[in-house]
LUMTI-468849 format. One record per residue (C-alpha): x, y, z; residue in one letter; residue number from 1. Coordinates in Angstrom, 2 decimals, decimal comma. Each point is the difference from the previous one (the first is absolute). Example, Ala and Ser with C-alpha at 12.3 -4.5 7.8 and 13.67 -1.06 7.14 Angstrom:
[[12,30; -4,50; 7,80]; a; 1]
[[1,37; 3,44; -0,66]; s; 2]
This chain:
[[-42,39; 17,17; -19,79]; m; 1]
[[3,57; 1,13; 0,82]; i; 2]
[[3,08; -2,18; -0,13]; n; 3]
[[3,07; 0,27; 2,22]; q; 4]
[[1,66; 2,44; -2,38]; e; 5]
[[-2,95; 2,37; 0,40]; g; 6]
[[-1,41; -0,59; -3,49]; n; 7]
[[-3,58; -0,87; -0,83]; a; 8]
[[-0,55; -3,72; -0,56]; r; 9]
[[-1,78; -0,97; -3,20]; k; 10]
[[-3,38; -1,63; 0,58]; t; 11]
[[-0,43; -3,54; -1,27]; v; 12]
[[-3,58; -1,00; -0,65]; r; 13]
[[-1,84; -3,08; -1,19]; i; 14]
[[-1,39; 0,76; -3,43]; i; 15]
[[-2,84; -2,49; -0,50]; a; 16]
[[-1,77; -3,05; 1,35]; g; 17]
[[-1,26; -0,88; 3,47]; k; 18]
[[2,33; 2,41; 1,81]; y; 19]
[[-0,17; 2,82; -2,51]; r; 20]
[[1,15; 3,45; 1,17]; s; 21]
[[1,55; -1,32; 3,23]; r; 22]
[[3,24; 1,79; 0,79]; n; 23]
[[3,09; -2,04; 0,80]; l; 24]
[[3,10; 0,97; 1,92]; r; 25]
[[2,92; 0,89; -2,26]; s; 26]
[[3,74; -0,45; 0,66]; p; 27]
[[1,58; 2,67; 2,18]; a; 28]
[[3,01; 0,36; -2,27]; s; 29]
[[-0,14; 1,49; -3,49]; f; 30]
[[2,72; -2,50; -0,91]; r; 31]
[[-2,81; -2,59; -0,14]; i; 32]
[[-1,95; 0,37; -3,26]; r; 33]
[[-3,61; -1,26; 0,22]; p; 34]
[[-1,67; -0,90; -3,29]; t; 35]
[[-2,05; 3,09; -0,91]; s; 36]
[[-3,82; -0,04; 0,01]; d; 37]
[[-0,01; 0,58; -3,73]; r; 38]
[[2,40; -2,85; -0,74]; l; 39]
[[-1,91; -2,35; 2,32]; r; 40]
[[-3,20; 0,88; -1,83]; e; 41]
[[1,68; -0,79; -3,33]; t; 42]
[[1,32; -3,29; 1,39]; l; 43]
[[-3,37; -1,15; 1,31]; f; 44]
[[-1,83; 1,05; -3,14]; n; 45]
[[2,21; -2,48; -1,86]; v; 46]
[[-0,20; -2,88; 2,49]; i; 47]
[[-3,69; 0,49; 0,93]; a; 48]
[[-1,15; -3,21; -1,77]; p; 49]
[[2,57; -2,02; 1,97]; r; 50]
[[-0,27; 1,47; 3,49]; i; 51]
[[-3,18; -1,66; 1,32]; d; 52]
[[0,95; -2,91; 2,32]; r; 53]
[[3,66; 0,32; -1,03]; a; 54]
[[2,93; -1,05; 2,17]; n; 55]
[[2,12; 3,18; -0,10]; f; 56]
[[3,66; 0,54; 0,95]; l; 57]
[[1,12; 3,56; 0,78]; d; 58]
[[3,80; -0,26; -0,19]; l; 59]
[[1,96; 2,92; 1,50]; c; 60]
[[-3,36; 1,15; 1,30]; a; 61]
[[0,92; 3,31; 1,67]; g; 62]
[[-3,19; 1,42; 1,53]; s; 63]
[[-2,04; -2,91; -1,36]; g; 64]
[[-2,22; 2,32; -2,03]; a; 65]
[[0,04; -2,17; -3,14]; v; 66]
[[-0,80; -3,22; 1,84]; g; 67]
[[-2,73; 1,67; 2,06]; i; 68]
[[-1,49; 1,40; -3,21]; e; 69]
[[-0,04; -3,60; -1,29]; a; 70]
[[-1,85; -1,13; 3,14]; l; 71]
[[-2,48; 2,85; -0,41]; s; 72]
[[-0,71; -1,14; -3,56]; r; 73]
[[-0,62; -3,63; 0,89]; g; 74]
[[3,32; -1,85; 0,25]; a; 75]
[[-0,37; -3,11; 2,13]; a; 76]
[[3,33; 0,42; 1,79]; h; 77]
[[3,04; 2,27; -0,11]; v; 78]
[[3,51; -0,78; 1,23]; t; 79]
[[1,98; 3,17; 0,76]; f; 80]
[[3,79; -0,34; -0,04]; v; 81]
[[2,42; 2,70; 1,13]; d; 82]
[[3,39; -0,27; 1,68]; r; 83]
[[-0,32; 3,27; 1,97]; a; 84]
[[-1,52; -0,34; 3,46]; r; 85]
[[-1,45; 3,50; -0,20]; a; 86]
[[-1,87; -0,95; -3,19]; m; 87]
[[-1,24; -3,27; 1,52]; q; 88]
[[-1,41; 1,98; 2,93]; k; 89]
[[-1,56; 2,55; -2,39]; l; 90]
[[-1,68; -2,74; -2,06]; i; 91]
[[-1,48; -1,54; 3,15]; k; 92]
[[-1,28; 3,43; 1,08]; t; 93]
[[-1,64; 0,51; -3,40]; n; 94]
[[-1,56; -3,47; 0,10]; l; 95]
[[-1,44; 0,88; 3,41]; d; 96]
[[-1,49; 3,18; -1,46]; l; 97]
[[-2,00; -1,98; -2,57]; v; 98]
[[-0,45; -3,11; 2,19]; q; 99]
[[1,12; -2,61; -2,53]; v; 100]
[[2,67; -1,88; 1,98]; k; 101]
[[-1,72; -3,36; -0,51]; a; 102]
[[0,67; 0,23; -3,75]; r; 103]
[[3,58; 1,18; 0,29]; a; 104]
[[3,45; -1,10; 1,12]; k; 105]
[[2,97; 2,29; 0,67]; v; 106]
[[3,44; -1,53; -0,44]; v; 107]
[[3,25; 1,64; 1,02]; g; 108]
[[2,60; -1,16; -2,50]; a; 109]
[[2,16; 1,02; -2,92]; d; 110]
[[-1,87; -0,70; -3,24]; a; 111]
[[2,49; -2,59; -1,26]; s; 112]
[[0,07; -1,83; 3,34]; v; 113]
[[-3,79; -0,10; 0,06]; f; 114]
[[-0,22; -1,38; -3,54]; l; 115]
[[2,61; -2,68; 0,64]; h; 116]
[[-1,92; -1,12; 3,09]; r; 117]
[[-3,23; -0,12; -2,02]; a; 118]
[[1,71; -2,10; -2,66]; i; 119]
[[1,50; -2,36; 2,57]; m; 120]
[[-3,27; -0,55; 1,88]; h; 121]
[[-2,05; -0,05; -3,22]; n; 122]
[[-3,21; 0,64; 1,94]; d; 123]
[[-1,35; 3,17; -1,60]; e; 124]
[[-0,25; 1,54; -3,46]; i; 125]
[[-1,31; 3,42; -0,95]; w; 126]
[[-2,40; 1,22; -2,65]; d; 127]
[[1,48; 3,51; 0,05]; i; 128]
[[3,43; 1,14; 1,19]; v; 129]
[[0,69; 3,73; 0,31]; f; 130]
[[3,71; 0,84; 0,31]; f; 131]
[[0,88; 3,60; 0,90]; d; 132]
[[3,46; 0,44; 1,52]; p; 133]
[[1,80; 3,36; 0,22]; p; 134]
[[0,66; 1,18; -3,55]; y; 135]
[[3,78; -0,15; 0,47]; d; 136]
[[-0,16; -3,71; 0,88]; s; 137]
[[1,32; -2,80; -2,18]; d; 138]
[[-3,23; -1,60; -1,28]; y; 139]
[[1,69; -2,82; -1,90]; e; 140]
[[0,64; -2,48; 2,87]; p; 141]
[[-3,67; -0,07; 1,04]; i; 142]
[[-1,28; -0,17; -3,58]; l; 143]
[[2,44; -2,84; -0,71]; k; 144]
[[-1,24; -1,96; 3,03]; i; 145]
[[-3,62; 0,34; -1,13]; i; 146]
[[0,98; -0,78; -3,58]; g; 147]
[[1,91; -3,11; 1,05]; a; 148]
[[-2,70; -1,30; 2,36]; y; 149]
[[-3,13; 1,22; -1,73]; t; 150]
[[-2,03; -3,16; 0,61]; q; 151]
[[0,89; 0,00; 3,71]; e; 152]
[[-0,96; 3,66; 0,51]; l; 153]
[[-2,64; 1,02; -2,57]; l; 154]
[[-3,27; -1,65; -0,93]; s; 155]
[[-0,20; -1,07; -3,68]; p; 156]
[[-1,99; 3,16; -0,79]; v; 157]
[[1,93; 2,08; 2,52]; g; 158]
[[1,37; 3,49; -0,46]; l; 159]
[[3,14; 1,75; 1,23]; l; 160]
[[0,01; 3,81; -0,01]; i; 161]
[[3,23; 1,92; 0,63]; a; 162]
[[-0,07; 3,73; 0,64]; e; 163]
[[3,19; 1,75; -1,08]; h; 164]
[[1,44; 3,30; -1,21]; h; 165]
[[-0,34; 0,72; -3,71]; h; 166]
[[3,80; 0,39; -0,24]; k; 167]
[[0,46; -3,52; 1,39]; k; 168]
[[-1,31; -2,33; -2,73]; p; 169]
[[-0,59; -3,66; 0,85]; l; 170]
[[0,52; -3,02; -2,24]; n; 171]
[[-3,00; -1,24; -1,98]; e; 172]
[[0,73; -3,72; 0,46]; d; 173]
[[1,30; -1,34; 3,30]; i; 174]
[[0,06; -3,78; 0,32]; g; 175]
[[-3,58; -1,24; 0,11]; g; 176]
[[-1,66; 3,41; -0,17]; i; 177]
[[-0,54; 2,48; -2,83]; r; 178]
[[-1,03; 3,64; 0,08]; r; 179]
[[-3,41; 0,47; -1,61]; i; 180]
[[-0,67; 3,65; 0,76]; r; 181]
[[1,82; 3,16; 1,01]; l; 182]
[[-1,75; 3,09; 1,37]; l; 183]
[[1,78; 3,30; 0,62]; k; 184]
[[-1,30; 2,75; 2,25]; q; 185]
[[2,29; 2,92; 0,75]; g; 186]
[[3,36; -1,38; 1,10]; d; 187]
[[-1,51; -3,36; 0,96]; s; 188]
[[-0,55; -3,11; -2,09]; v; 189]
[[-1,99; -3,17; 0,63]; l; 190]
[[1,34; -3,11; -1,74]; s; 191]
[[-2,48; -2,89; -0,15]; f; 192]
[[1,35; -3,54; -0,34]; y; 193]
[[-1,81; -3,33; -0,37]; q; 194]
[[1,21; -3,61; -0,15]; p; 195]
[[1,06; -1,23; -3,42]; l; 196]
[[-2,43; -2,90; 0,47]; t; 197]
[[-2,97; 2,42; 0,07]; f; 198]
[[-2,43; -0,79; -2,85]; n; 199]
């Protein structure tokens, strides 16, 4: 596939589960960085025991590949959040490709605005939150919101995973969440956080 600059688009595929090997549309711009197949495989190997029937939040969702992988592997529902209209349209296209719209919701909003609305309405919590903004973003405001309102956003045994660059370390303790695991792959790192109340 060729983007507007005349370069070949990288293929994004579903790795495992019901929709295994299906190809998804990828962003047209190389400025958008989808989570690599290899890193997604690492992520889902870790969260495999938690994914079945999970309520999953894909925050800064991009193409939606991570959330759709979660649906393929048995998540009950995925909420995709991205502020860019082009990405919202791309996620909807990819959901059409695998025909899972009934188990998904696409929200156009900035991540912090979305979380504040969720806190205010207090009508939904998530078992797994995946947060993957552009690597040059300031991660701290979003992590602080989740840390401050852990009970309103995460289930008691919930998990927050932040993908970030290895040169951009994140704090281990942030309000009501604590990092329990860190996985590095190439330039990318996955930081896994859980509520401090987790037994």
